[in-house]
N, C-alpha and C positions, 0 to 999 in steps of 0.2 A: 297422639295419641299414646295409653302408655304403653311399653316394655312390651317385648315376650319374651321366656326364659323355655327353651325348650330343652333338658337333660337327655345325652346318651352314652356309648361305647366306644371310647379312643379307639381308633384303628389307626394313629398318624400321629404325634404328638406335634406340638406346635399352637401359636398362633398366629390367627390371621382377623384383619380388619378390612369392613370392604362389603362393597353391595351384595346383596345377589343376585347370582346369574341361573335363575332353569334351566334344567335339562332333561329331556327325558321326553319334550313337547314333539308328538309327529308334526311336518309338517298336515294342512289342509287338502283335502282329496275332492274334490268334485266331478264326478262322475258324469265322462260325455255320452249323450247321442245322442244321435248313434253313435257311436263307434266302430271305423273301420280297422279289422281285423290285421292287416298287414301293416299299417301303417303302425298299427299297437304292438304290432311286433316286433319293429326295427326298435321302437321307442324304447320299448324295456332289453333287447341285446345291449345298447348302445348304452344303456344306464346303468348294469349290469357291468360290462366293460371296467362303464366311470368309475363305480366303484372300486370294482377291485383293483382298478390301478392308484387310487386313495390309499387304497389300504396296501400295495405292494410299496406306495414313496415314504409310509407311516412308518413303514418294516426298515427298508432301507438303512433311515434315516436314527430310529431305535438301537440303544442299546446292547446289546445280544437275548440275555432276559427278556427284555419286555417283546422285542421282536417272535420269539417265543411262541410268548405270549398272545397276541395278536395271530397268530399263525391261525386260532379255530377262526377267528374271519375268513382271512383267504380261505382256507378249506369250505366252510356254509355256501359261501360266492361261486364254489367254482364245483356243489352238488348239485347236478344234473336235475333231483327230485323233486327241488323247491323251486325253480326256473319252470323246468313240465308241469306242475300246478298251473302255475299261473298264466303261462304260453297255451292254456285248455282254455280257464278260463274264458282269455280273447279270444277265441275259436269260436266260442259259443256266442259274442254281441258283447265281453265283458270293456273299457277301456286298462290302460296296463296299471297306471298306479293304483286304482283299483282289485285291480284284480293279487296287482302285487299284496295291497297293502292285506287284502282280505286272508291271501297263504297266509303271510307270513304272522299278522294278529293270532291266527289260528297251529300256529306252529310253535309261536311266541304262550302263549295261553296253557298246549302242552309240557312245557321243558317249565314254569311254572306251579302246576301241578305236580312234574316226575318225584317220585321220592328217593330220587337219584337224591344228591344234594350238587355231585356235581352239576349236571343237568338242569338244577334251580337253579346254578350259580352264573349259568352262562347263557339263561334269558337276557341280560343288557346286551348280548351281546348280535343276539338276535333283532333286540327289537333297535340296536344301534346300523343295522345291516338294512334293515327294513326303513331307514328312514333314511338313511345315507341313496338309495337308490328311493325316493319319494322324491328327495332335494332334487333326482336329477328330471326327472320327470315332470314332478309341476312346477320346475324355473326355482324354485326356489332357492335358496342360499345357504353354504354353511357359517352360521353365527358361531363368533368368534365369543366367549369374555370380553371383557375389556383388561386391565390386568391391576392383579389386587382382589378379583373379581370374588368369590363364595360359587362354589360349583350349587345349584340347594335342586335335589328330586328326589327319587325311590334309591334308582340305583344308578352307577355311571358304568360303563363299561372300558379294556382298557383302552382302546384306542380311541374310545374320546377324550380319555385322561390323557394320553403322550398330543393328541392336538396341543393341546393348551399349550402356552410362552408360560414358566413357571420362574422365569428368570425372575423377574418382579413383585412371587409373594402376591398371595389368597389362598385361597382352602375350598376341600370340601365336606357338605352337613348335608345327610343320606339318610332319610326316612325309614328306607330299608338296610340293603347293604349286610356283610359282613367284616370281623377282624378279619382274617382270614380268607377274603377273597384275590383276586389275579391283581384288582386295579387297591385293595391297600395293599398288598406288597410290593407298588411299584410307591404307593404316597409315599409308604417308611423309607423305601431308596435313594429318595427322591428330597426326603424330608418335610411334603407336604402335608401340612397338618386337615387330620379327616376324625371324625368325629360319622361314626353310625348306629339306626336306630332308636332316630328320633324320633319317629314316631310321624301323626299328622302334628301341625307347625303354618300354626299361620300366618301369613307374612308374601307377598306382593314383589313383582319380579324389580329388581335397582332397590328395593327395602335398605337400608344400614345394618349391616348385624357386624357383633363379636361372636369368633370363630378361636372357644375354647380349648385347645384338645391335649389339652392337660388332668383336669378337673369334667371334663367333659359336658359343654355348655356349651350354646346355641343360644345368643343374645339381638330380637330384632327387634329393631326401634327406640336401642339404647341410651334412656337417660346419661345424666354429667357423672353422677353414681355410678352406674355402668363401668362409665367409660373411664374415667377415675381408677378405678378396681380393674378394668384390664390393662389400664399402662401400669399400674404398678408387681401386677405379674407378672406377665408380659418382656416386662423389665428385669425383673427378677428372673425370666428361663433363660435372657439373653446370656447376663448378667453365667447362668450357668455351663450354657451350651460355649461361654470362652473358658471357663476354668476346666471344661470338659478338654477342650480343643489344648488345653495347655497340658494334659494329664496323658496325651496321647505313647509321648513319649517318652511317661515313666512305666516302672513293673506295679503292677496291681496289688499292692499294699494294701487287708484295711486297717480300719483306727487303733489294734489292737492289735495287728505285726501281724497276719496268717498271709502268706503266697497264694492270690488267685494266679492259676494257668489262664490267659485272657488267648480265645482260640477266634479265629474267623471262618462264617461260613461263603460256603460260596456256590453260587446257583454254576460259573459258568467262566470258563477259565479266564477268561475278558475282567472278570472280574479283578486280578489282581494289579492293573495296568497303574491305577491311580491309587496302588494302599504302600505303602511302607514296610516291607518284612518283617523292620523292626519294632515295628506299634504291635507285634499280635504274639506269642509264643507255638505258634502254627495255623494249621488250618483243622479245626475241629471235625467238616464235614464239607465233605466236593459232592454236591451233587454229579454224579453224568446222567441224568435225563435231558440234556442240553441237544447228550451228540445221536439221541435219539428221534429229531426234532422231525425228522425230513426220513425215518428210514431208519434203518439197521445198518450202522456204520462195519466199516471193512476193520480190521488186528489196528490197523495200521494209525490210521485217523483214529485210532481209540489213545494205543501208543505215545501217539502225540504228544498228545495234551494234559496226561495225564505227566509225565515227559518232565511239558513247559511248566508246573503247579509244581514237582519237586524241584527243579531246579531256581525257579523263586525262589522257593522256602529258605536252602540250603542243606541247615542241618536244623531247619525246625523241622517237628514229624508232622504227616501231612495225614490225615486222614478221608480213603474219598471209600464212599458207600456206592456196594451194588445196584444194578438201574432200581432204580420203586420205580416202575411202573405199576398202572392200571388205578384204582380210584380217582381221583382228580386229575391226572399225569397219561392221558390213552398216551400210544405206541402205534400210529399206522403201522396195521399188520404184522399189528404183535399180541395189544390189547383185546381183548373183544367186549359189549355189552353185554351186562350184569345187570338183574334188577339189583344188586345191592353192592354196588364194587368196590365201597371200603373195607364192603366184608368177606369178599372176591378172591378172585386170582390175582391177586398186587406183591410188589413189594417179592420175596426169595423164593413166594409160591411159584410168583410166575416163571422165576428162572429159571426152576426146577423144575418147571415144564418146556419148557425152551432149550435144553441143553445146547445144543448148538450155539445156543446164539449166546448165551454163559460161559462155555468156552471160549469164542472168540476174546470176552470180557477177559475175561480170567489169563489170556494169551500175555492180551495190552497189558495187564496190571503184574504182573512175573516182569517181564523183559522191563515194564520200563521202576520196578524199583529199586533195581541199584544207582541210582542213579537221585540215592535221598533218603529220608524218612519215611514207610509210606505202611502205612495200615491200612484197613482194609474192614469195611466194616457189611454185616449185611443187618436187609431193611426186612421189616413183619416180620419178627424168626418169633413163633409161640409155640415152641418144642425144640428141645437138644438134634432129638434127629436132622430136623432140619441144618442146624448149624454140622452138626455132623455127613451132613451128605453135600454142602458146601463144599468145607473141606477140603473133601476124600475129592470131589475135584479140580482145587484149587492141588494139592498135592501130587497127581495124578499128573494137571496138566503141568506142572511142572521138571519132572522127571521126565519127562516125553521133551519139552526144551533141553534138558539139562545132556539126555542123549543125541539131541542134535545137534551139541555144542552150542544151544543157543546160551546170550547172555538171561539169565536170570535169577533172583530168590525170591522165595515165600517167605510175605509178609506175616505179622502179626493178625490173627482174624477177630473179630469182634462180632458184637453184635447191638443196636439196632433196643433196647428198652421201653417198645410204644404198648403194644399186647398188653393187656391190665394182667396175665396168667403169668408172664415172668416178672412181670413183679411183683407178686403176690409170695408165688413161691419159685425162685433164680435159684436154690440150690441143685439142679438139675447141669448148674451150665458153667460149676466152678473152673469148668475144662476153660473155658474162652477169654481168652488174650485182652479184654478190654469193655467197656457199656457202653456203653453212649442214652444218658436219657430224652425220648422224643417227644418233649414236651405239648404238642400241638395234639398229633395223636396221641398220646394217654390221655389226655384230658377229655379227647372226644369220645373212646370209649368206656371210665370214668364215671363222666356224665350224661352221655349217651343222649350226645347235644352235637350233630353235626359239624362241622368244620365250617364248609358255606353256607347254612342258614345257617339268617336276618334274624329271622324267628325266635333262635331260640343263644340269640348271641351269651347273651347274657350268662347261661349255666355255664360256655363256653369257657371257665376261668380258673388258670393254671393254681393258683391257690386257693382254691379249693381246697378247706382242710384233710379230705380225702386224696386229697390228687400230692398233694406237701409230705402224705404218712407213704407213701410210695416210692415217695421217688428218694427220702430217710432209710427206709426202710433196705434199697437199694445204694444204697453208699453205703449201709452197715454191713448188704452182707458183702459187696465188696471190699474195703479194708480188710474187714477177719477173711478173706481171702486172695488179699494182696493184687484186688484185679484194677487196674484204675477205672475211676468213673468219674466218665464227666455228662453235659447236658448241650442242647443242640436244637431245641426248638427256639420258637419266638420269648418266650417269654425268662430267658437270658439275658434278652437285650432290653428287657424292661425294668427300666430304673429303683422302681416302684418292687419288683417282684425280685431282686436282685436281694436285699436280707433275709429275703422268708428265706430262697433258694439256699446260701451260706448257712443259715441256718440250721438247713438240714444235713451238714456235714457235707455238701460237695466243694472242692477243690479247682472247678474245670469249667470255664463256662465259654461255650462256644454260639459267637453271635454276626448279624450281618454285617460287611467291613461300613455300613453310614452308623449300625449302632455302637462301632469300637469305642466314639469317645466317649459318648453320654455309661456307655455298663463301664468303660472302666473308674471315670471318675464317678460314681454310683460303690462299686468297691470299695474306692481310697474313701468312702468318707463311713459305709459299714461296717458295723464289728464280725471276728466274725461266726459269732454265736449269742445265744441268748435272745433269740429275735431280732425285730427289726431295730433298725438305729428309731432310735424318737427323735 
């Protein structure tokens, strides 16, 4: 049989060779007639409890960033409304498995049809919950891929990703999916090669396959020529990886002598535990959403985490972003459902609408500032009035702390450049301390392509001329007014994008810790100006 070659979008770079393992296949449900309502209620209760325990075990063993992602499933399992619908069906004479499958299938269809990118992306989580409970009800077992398998299907839930042992290789090939989905973020952070947007591919479980997540190809039933090409490309990639690791301790200096600041993005304070601060020039983005995963943290909880990062960085700058809730990052007790949350009450808009919550974070940041080189930036800024309102709160809280005799310091205050209005017309922002370009959201808004919508994944291209022009315009504005400009979106960690970013005039990039080595190596190979590296 001849080989089948499919092309997709790279969500996480690398290579994998192994058998295809199908994912997303629900256990077969055989309706029971007649069904004993009392017995079926007990069966469903037990199955829900077992699924919740399995999710809790995953969360307990997962890294903090991963635990926060799969917490959504725990919340869904605790949602009484889902179970209530199934119990009602059982009361009407339906068996537990049929009742649960029916309720969840309708719910999944609603998520998939939602105009909200966040809910569409979470349909995979619902499918995973449905199937976990069904396996307990039908006596099925959790099928585990053999080491080195390539997981193959429409989409993959973060919990399913975390249940796989990736230490012996393997990869992910999805017909749908998105490069900005939570599972893609996990794959990048753990070095698991992943392709999305492959479309329909003719393949069977167990078919041998080659995953090239550098050029975006999946080869099923490869012949000798495809195997030879794969071996050559993957060997070259391993050599690049080795060279990249060697570049970690070196300063990031381009081929023509320009010094580039290489900083890291942190999703959680624990991210620094395996990171040598000497390998980077500081923290370009510390997200604070992890502190709000279980509700609203108090001032002391926040202060402790901020101080920890500042002391780890020593004299290197640390840029901490105020709460960027909303959009695809809901916070219990704070965010509210919206028709289009990416264009709604998120980021600085949400913080300013909840001044008590914002003031608590501000006080913690002000108290932490004396312990290092803190910089604070505001997300989702669209107008200078928003920046001034946030700055006024910082100044007022700083005065109050000093009056009370509490040690504090007012740090430099900057903004994220992710709303196109700021990049198109930056002149009002000449008073900010620094600018940090968020390429993920900027690209999403410029291209009108949702970050978590696999159907338009090909449009979400940070290398589009329109996006690059706005980046270059922002850099020129910063240079003209003496305002430092950095970029902290995913594009900064993609080696193929780095020459294009440097050509815009950028001299500061912030990447995920797992991408630092490859990004540094790409900088060292690239010229600082004049377009892409030849």
